[in-house]
C-alpha positions as CSV (number, residue, x, y, z in Angstrom):
1,M,112.2,115.4,58.3
2,M,109.4,115.6,56.2
3,F,106.1,117.9,56.6
4,T,103.0,117.3,55.7
5,G,102.2,118.7,52.5
6,Q,105.8,118.8,51.3
7,M,107.0,117.1,48.1
8,A,109.6,114.7,48.3
9,S,113.2,115.4,47.0
10,K,112.5,113.0,44.3
11,D,109.2,114.1,43.0
12,T,110.2,117.8,43.1
13,N,113.5,117.0,40.7
14,K,111.0,115.4,38.6
15,A,108.7,118.2,38.4
16,M,111.5,120.9,37.8
17,K,112.9,118.7,35.0
18,L,109.5,118.3,33.8
19,T,108.9,122.5,33.9
20,E,112.4,123.0,32.4
21,S,111.5,120.7,29.2
22,D,108.1,122.0,28.7
23,N,110.1,125.5,28.9
24,Q,112.0,124.6,26.1
25,Y,109.2,123.9,23.8
26,L,107.6,127.1,24.7
27,E,110.6,129.1,23.7
28,Y,110.7,126.8,20.5
29,Y,107.0,127.7,19.5
30,K,107.3,131.4,20.9
31,G,104.6,133.6,19.1
32,Q,103.0,130.3,17.4
33,P,99.9,130.0,19.4
34,E,98.1,128.5,16.4
35,T,100.3,125.4,16.7
36,K,98.6,121.9,16.6
37,V,99.0,119.1,19.1
38,E,100.2,116.7,16.3
39,E,102.9,119.2,15.2
40,I,104.4,119.3,19.0
41,Q,103.9,115.5,19.2
42,K,106.0,115.2,15.9
43,V,108.9,117.6,17.1
44,M,108.9,115.5,20.3
45,R,109.3,112.4,18.8
46,Q,111.9,113.6,16.4
47,G,113.8,115.4,19.2
48,K,114.5,118.6,18.0
49,V,114.0,120.7,20.8
50,N,115.3,118.0,23.4
51,K,115.5,114.0,23.7
52,D,113.2,113.9,26.9
53,Y,110.2,112.1,24.8
54,I,111.9,110.1,21.9
55,E,111.3,107.0,23.5
56,S,107.9,108.0,25.1
57,S,104.6,106.3,24.3
58,D,102.1,107.7,22.0
59,E,99.7,108.3,25.3
60,E,102.5,109.9,27.1
61,L,103.4,111.9,24.0
62,E,99.7,113.2,23.6
63,T,99.7,114.4,27.1
64,A,102.9,116.2,27.1
65,A,101.9,117.8,23.7
66,Q,98.7,118.9,25.1
67,R,100.2,120.2,28.3
68,V,102.6,122.2,26.3
69,L,100.3,123.6,23.8
70,E,97.9,124.9,26.9
71,K,100.7,126.7,28.4
72,L,101.4,128.1,25.0
73,K,98.3,129.3,24.6
74,L,98.1,130.7,28.2
75,V,101.5,132.6,27.7
76,S,100.3,134.0,24.0
77,S,97.0,135.2,25.6
78,E,98.7,137.5,28.5
79,T,98.2,141.1,27.2
80,L,98.5,144.3,29.2
81,Q,94.9,145.0,30.8
82,W,93.6,148.5,31.4
83,F,93.4,148.2,34.9
84,E,97.3,147.3,34.9
85,V,97.9,150.6,33.1
86,L,95.5,152.6,35.7
87,L,97.4,150.7,38.7
88,A,100.7,151.8,37.0
89,L,99.5,155.5,36.5
90,V,98.5,155.9,39.8
91,F,101.5,154.3,41.6
92,A,103.6,156.4,39.2
93,V,101.5,159.8,40.5
94,I,102.1,158.9,44.0
95,A,106.0,157.9,43.5
96,Y,106.0,161.5,41.8
97,M,104.0,163.4,44.4
98,A,105.4,161.6,47.7
99,P,108.4,163.8,47.8
100,I,106.4,167.2,47.5
101,W,103.8,165.9,49.9
102,M,106.4,165.0,52.5
103,L,107.7,168.5,52.2
104,I,104.3,169.8,52.5
105,F,104.0,167.7,55.7
106,Q,107.5,168.7,57.1
107,A,106.7,172.4,56.2
108,K,103.4,172.4,58.4
109,M,105.2,170.6,61.1
110,R,108.1,172.9,61.0
111,Q,105.3,175.9,61.4
112,L,103.9,174.2,64.3
113,E,107.1,173.9,66.1
114,M,108.2,177.5,65.6
115,E,104.9,178.6,66.6
116,D,105.5,176.4,69.9
117,E,109.2,177.9,70.3
118,V,107.9,181.4,70.0
119,M,105.2,181.2,72.4
120,Q,108.3,179.4,74.9
121,F,110.3,182.4,74.2
122,N,107.4,184.9,75.0
123,T,106.9,183.1,78.1
124,I,110.7,183.4,78.8
125,I,110.8,187.1,78.4
126,L,107.7,187.6,80.4
127,M,109.6,186.1,83.2
128,L,112.5,187.8,82.9
129,M,111.2,191.3,82.0
130,K,109.7,191.6,85.8
131,I,113.6,191.1,87.0
132,E,115.6,194.0,87.9
133,R,118.9,194.6,86.1
134,V,118.0,192.0,82.9
135,N,119.3,193.3,79.8
136,V,118.9,192.4,76.1
137,E,121.9,190.2,76.4
138,I,120.9,188.2,79.1
139,I,117.6,187.6,77.5
140,L,119.3,186.3,74.1
141,E,121.4,184.1,76.5
142,W,118.2,182.5,77.9
143,L,116.4,182.3,74.4
144,E,119.7,180.3,73.0
145,R,119.8,178.0,75.9
146,Y,115.8,176.9,75.1
147,A,116.0,177.5,71.5
148,N,115.7,174.3,68.7
149,I,114.9,175.6,65.3
150,F,116.4,179.0,66.1
151,R,119.6,178.0,68.0
152,E,122.0,178.6,65.3
153,P,120.9,182.3,64.5
154,I,120.7,183.1,68.0
155,S,124.1,181.7,68.8
156,K,125.4,183.8,66.3
157,C,123.7,187.0,67.5
158,V,125.0,186.2,71.1
159,N,128.6,185.9,69.7
160,N,128.5,189.2,67.8
161,Y,126.6,191.1,70.6
162,E,129.7,192.6,72.2
163,S,130.8,194.0,68.6
164,G,127.6,195.8,68.2
165,A,124.3,195.0,70.1
166,W,122.0,196.9,67.3
167,E,124.1,195.3,64.3
168,S,123.7,191.6,65.8
169,L,120.1,191.8,66.5
170,E,119.6,193.2,62.9
171,Q,121.7,190.4,61.6
172,L,119.3,188.1,63.7
173,K,116.3,189.7,61.7
174,E,117.8,189.0,58.3
175,D,119.0,185.4,59.1
176,V,115.3,184.8,60.2
177,T,112.1,184.8,58.2
178,Y,109.7,184.0,60.8
179,Q,107.7,187.2,61.3
180,P,106.6,186.7,64.9
181,F,110.2,186.0,66.0
182,I,111.2,189.1,64.0
183,R,108.8,191.1,66.4
184,I,110.6,189.9,69.1
185,V,113.9,190.7,67.9
186,E,112.7,194.2,67.1
187,S,111.4,194.6,70.6
188,L,114.8,193.8,71.5
189,Q,116.3,196.4,69.3
190,A,114.1,198.8,70.9
191,A,115.1,197.7,74.6
192,V,118.8,198.4,73.2
193,E,117.9,201.8,72.6
194,K,117.6,202.7,76.4
195,I,113.8,201.9,76.4
196,P,112.8,199.7,79.4
197,I,112.6,196.0,78.5
198,E,109.1,195.9,80.3
199,D,107.9,199.1,78.0
200,A,109.4,197.2,74.8
201,F,107.4,194.1,75.4
202,D,104.1,195.6,76.6
203,E,102.1,194.0,74.0
204,L,103.7,190.6,74.9
205,D,100.7,189.4,77.1
206,T,98.3,190.3,74.2
207,E,100.4,188.5,71.6
208,R,100.8,185.8,74.1
209,D,97.1,185.3,74.4
210,Y,96.5,185.6,70.7
211,Y,99.0,182.4,70.2
212,Q,97.2,180.5,72.7
213,E,93.9,180.9,71.2
214,K,95.3,180.4,67.9
215,R,97.2,176.9,68.8
216,K,93.8,175.8,70.7
217,E,91.8,176.5,67.5
218,S,94.6,174.6,65.3
219,N,94.6,171.5,68.3
220,E,90.9,171.2,67.7
221,R,91.0,171.2,64.1
222,L,94.0,168.6,64.2
223,I,91.9,166.5,66.6
224,S,88.6,166.7,64.6
225,R,91.1,165.8,61.2
226,K,92.7,162.9,63.4
227,G,89.2,161.6,64.2
228,R,87.9,161.6,60.8
229,I,90.9,159.8,59.5
230,G,90.1,157.1,62.4
231,K,86.9,156.6,61.4
232,V,87.7,156.1,57.5
233,I,90.8,153.6,58.9
234,G,88.2,151.9,61.0
235,F,85.6,151.4,58.1
236,A,88.3,150.4,55.4
237,P,88.4,146.9,56.3
238,M,84.8,146.4,56.1
239,I,84.5,148.5,53.0
240,V,87.6,146.4,51.6
241,L,85.9,143.2,52.6
242,F,82.5,144.1,51.0
243,V,84.2,145.2,47.7
244,G,86.9,142.3,47.7
245,Y,84.2,139.5,48.4
246,L,80.9,140.7,46.7
247,I,81.4,143.6,44.1
248,V,84.4,142.3,42.3
249,P,83.4,138.6,42.2
250,L,79.8,139.7,41.0
251,V,81.4,142.1,38.0
252,F,83.9,139.3,37.2
253,I,81.0,136.9,36.8
254,G,79.0,139.3,34.7
255,I,81.9,140.3,32.5
256,T,82.7,136.4,32.1
257,S,79.2,135.8,31.2
258,M,79.0,138.3,28.7
259,T,82.0,137.2,27.0
260,S,80.8,133.7,26.8
261,S,77.5,135.1,25.4
262,L,79.2,137.1,22.8
263,N,81.5,134.3,21.8
264,S,78.5,131.9,21.4
265,V,76.7,134.4,19.2
266,R,79.7,134.8,17.0
267,T,79.9,131.1,16.9
268,T,76.3,131.0,15.9
269,T,76.5,133.5,13.4
270,G,79.7,132.3,12.0
271,T,78.4,128.8,11.4
């Protein structure tokens, strides 16, 4: 079954053979862009590269030699452009910095998750501290149940609690570096020393309100930042369309015209 615009198998094979033959001549004249058409015709007639043109007519030979010469000049004129170097440097910097940016992003998200978890711990403690006969071990067990980031150090503390409450809490402080959570652990240590839990966490309401206000402000800044990013993404297609279809063609035409003018001046001066 043939589709519209698709080459027949015979034509495809012919084109591939022609390209392969031209590539052989390009390899033969590699680095010789000043080669003349007559030289290529002579080599083709002699069959030094391949035997494809030995029995060809003069007209076919001239057409093939001209085609090979045009390809040779095109290949020889290919050089590394300044914008290609610039793009390579830009992509190299992006590739080099991408892991660092990813770590910074993950650290920021981790920070937000830790803030959320500590606020959750504060809420749990506020509910438990009003219940009679609640002790530090019960609070730790509830914190472990709802923990995510701090689950491992809290589980370790709960397992070691029977061997020494103060020591296990001290080890928990050493295993965690997040200061708001360390303050909770210090309050638990104070409650271990026979101080009522409600007195040990007497500032919890104030801290909880502080973290809520801080998180509210952070969310507002995040929403504002997302809004700015959304505006940039929304205008990006229009900017790309404007630059790609108006500015770039105009610059290209200007550079081409200037190059042609300079070549004309040089030719005139040379003559």
